[in-house]
N, C-alpha and C positions, 0 to 999 in steps of 0.2 A: 450597491454591491456589484463588484465585477463578476461577470460570468463568462463562460466560454463563448467566443464570438462566433455566431453562425452566420458568417458574412456570405455574400454572393461572389465574392472575387474567386476566380479559378486561378490556381497557381500554374504558370507555364512550366515550371520545373523546379524540383526540390534543389537543384543545383543553383539556381538564381537566388533562392532563399538562403542558401548556406553561404553565398558569397557576401563579403563585407570588407571594406577597406581596412577595418580594424582587426580581421581574423588572421591568425598565424597561418592556419591551413585551411583550405577550403574543402569541406566534406560534401561530395556530390553524391547523394544517395537518397532514394525514396524508401518508405517503409516496406514496399514491395519488390524493390530491385534487388536487393541482396548484394550489390556491387558497390564498392567504396573506391573513389578516386581522390587522392589527396595531392594538392598542389600548394607549394609554398608561396605565401604572399608577403606577409610581414610578421615579425615575431610577437607573440603574446606572452606576457608574464603576469603573475598575480596569484591570488588565492580565492577560493570560493568555500564559504561555510554553509553547510547544509545540515539540518536536523529535522526530527519529527517522527513519523510512523515507523515502528520496528517492522510492520508489514511490507511497506514500500522499501524499506532499507536495502534488501537483497537487490532489488532492481536498480536503485540509484548507485549502490556500491559497484555493481557490475558495469554500469555505464561510466562510472568515474574511473574504473580500471582501464577501460578501453580507450576512453578519452585521453587518459594520461599517456598512452602510447604515442598519440599524436601531438598532444600539447605538453611536451616534457617539462616546460618551465611554468606550468600552472599546477598549484597544489589544491586538491579538492579534499576536504575534510567532511565525512559523513557521519552523523551521529543518529542516535535513536532514543530519544527521551520520551517518545510517544507523540501522538498527533496533537494533543493539548499541550504538552510541554513544549513542543516544537512551535506552536502558534504564539505562545508567550514570548518566545525569543524573537520570532519573526516579526510580530507587531512592534517591537522595539527597534527594529532595523539591525538586529545582531546577526542575522542570517540572510543569505541571498535567496535561499530556496528552502521551502518547508515541505517535507513529504507528509501526505495525509491519507488516512483510509477512510475518511469521511469528509463531507463538505464543511467548510468553515462556518462556525456558529455566529449568531448575531452578536453576541457579546465580544467575539474575538474580532469581528469586523469593526465594532465600535473601538476596541482598543487600538487597533491599527489606524483607524481614522484620527483618534485622539493623539497619537504619535506622529501623524503626518506620512504614514507609510501607505503607499499605494501599490496594488498588486494585481496580477492576473492569475487565473486558475486554469490548468491544463490537466485534462484526463489522459492518463497514461497506460491504463490497463484495467483488467477486472480480476477480482479475487473471489474465491469460494470460502468463507470463514469455516473452518474445520473443527469438529469435534473428535478428540483422539483418546484412545485408551493405550494401555500397554500391550504388546504383542502376547503378553502371558495371560491376558484376559480371553478366556475361551468361550465365554457365555453371551456376551453382548455384541449384536451386530447391528442394531437399529434403535433409535430412540424417536418418539414423536416430539412435535413442537411442545405439546402439553407436558410430557414427562420432563423435558428440558426446563420448561417454565417452573414446574413444581420444584425441581432440584435447585435452581439458581435464584429464585425470588427471595426477598429479603427475610420473610417470615417462614422460610422453609423449614419442615420438621424432618425432612429426609436425611438421614444420616448413614444408612447401610443400602447396599444394592438391593436387599430384600424389601426395603422401603418402596422401591421403585417397581419391582415385580416379585411377586411371592416365590417364584421358582428360582430366583437368583440367590447367590450366597449371603448369609447374615454377617457380612464384613463391612467394615467402615469404608466409606468412599472418601478417597484423599483428592480434594479438587485443586486444580492449578488454572491460572489464568492471568490476563494482563493487568497491570495497574489502572488505577482510575484516570490517569492522564491519557490513556490509550484510546485511539479511535476505535479500535477493536472492541474494547470494553463498552464504548458508547453504542456502537452498532449492535452488538450481541444482546445487550440490555434492552434497547429499543425494539428490536425484531422479536426477541424470545420473551422477555419478561414484560414488555409492553411499555415501559418507561425508560428513558435514557438515565443512566447512572444508578438505576434501581437493582440491586444485587445483595445477595448474602455476602458478608465479609470474611467468613471463616474458611479462607482458602489461601493457598500459597501464590502470591502475586509477583510477577516481575515484568518489566519493560523489555527485557532481554528474552526473546522467544527461544533462543537456544538453551537457555537455563530451563524453561518449561519443556522443552524436548528431553533434556536430560532427566528432569524429575519424573516424567511420565514413563520413559523408557525403564527406569529402574524400579518403579512402583507398580506391582500387579494390580493394585486397588485405585490407581489413579485415574482421573478423568479431567481433561482440560479442553481449552479451545484457543485457536490462533490461525493465522493465515496459511492457506494451502501450501505455498512454496516451502514451508518448513517441513511439512509431510513429504513433499516431493523430493526434497534434499536428504530425507531420512526414512525412506520407507521400510527399511528393516528394523527400525527403532520404534516405530509407532504403528497403531492400527487404526484406521479411519472407522468412524461410526456413521452409518447412513442416517439421514433425517427424514422423517415422514411428516409432511405438512398437510396430510390428509389425502394425498394422491399416490401413497406408496412410498416405500423406502428408496432413497436416492443417495448415492455417494457423490461427493465433489469430484469432478475431474474437469479437464479443459473442455470436454464435450458437453458435459451437463451444466456447467457455468455458462458457456457461450449459448446454448440452446435455451436457457432459462428454465430448465428442468430442476435445477438445484435451488429450490426456494425454502425459506426466505433468506438464505444466508449468502447469496451472491451480492456482490457490491462493486462499485467503481473505485479505482485508485487515482490520486492526483498528486501533482506537484504544484505548489504555489510559488510564484516568482515575484520578488520586489522589482516593481517597474523601474525605479530610479537606478538600481543595480543593474537591470538589463540594459538600460540605455546609456550608462556611463562607464561600465566596466566590461570592456570587450571579452574577458574571460567568461563572464556570465553569459553574455549573448552566445558565444561559441558553444559553450556546454548546453544551453537550453536547445539550440537547434540541433546539436548532436544528439541529445536525448530524444528529440521528436523524429529524427531521421534513422538513426542507427539503433536507438532504444527499444523499438518494438520487437525486434528478434531477441533481444536480451530479455524482455518481459516474458516471452514464451520459454526461454532457456532456463529461467529460474524457477518456473513453475506456475506462472499465472497465465492469463489469457490476454493477448493483445487486443487493442481497440481496432476498429475498422480504419482502413487507409483514409477515409473521409474525416474521421475524428483527428487524426495526426495533421492532415492537411489544414483542417479548421485551426487547430492549435498554432500552427505555423503562420497563418494568416493573422491570428491575434498577435503573435510576437512581431511580426512586421509592422502591423498597425500601431502597436505600443512604441516601436522604435522611432515612428515618424512623428509622434506626438510632441 
């Protein structure tokens, strides 16, 4: 299994890493510098196909948009079929990059190996999976992990708010959440219910988190979960529910995710890169390097938490090592 390379090599500069005889424009920027200098080298043309997590989608889409301003002859297509759906395509070599809100599973590794697809894993940020209700909901502020488990487990008998708390309304809860191909679904069920893919099925599901936002916003009895960035983009349309894991109620935020206070729903976000495409398609090489140098600030802009500079440096080291193989 390929993992993030924690090598001992120290990068002299991100500018050196960004330089390549195949690149159209050299992006000289470190995750901490905030300054970008672009110099023309040779022209890059081509297309990059990306699919996977709807959680990582806003980050990758933002990176693709900024990348496109520099590399005008490269077409980047970003989809969101879910982490699992993305890995199915990635294993077959249909995509160059797969967004993921969880690590790749053993069976997905095997599928890639059988197809001859080699890959590398790069951590790109952190998320706090968030539980939401409509702003019209005036009574719910916090749920315990146990209450969430009882609500979402396969044999749950909870149908109304009153079933959770006797002081709450006797009105049916309308649940919203990601589909079963989603890494968010896998993560939530493992951390809250205690078993991956173990969940009640009588809820409105979608791989499009914007559809979930719309559903929850217009339904005063709705409750759902998805990545924090979708709340950050729609704070007037959603209401956060704090989570109590036994140490008090904590809402997700950049601060509580980074500090580790927001448990157990804080999680890393990844991109997986096809090694052959990285080595033989200049556009993919340029995009991945751009993601690791300019992407960290975009991670924060869309509402997630960027990794440490060291993590991005290690990622760039892994990219360089892969290119030399």
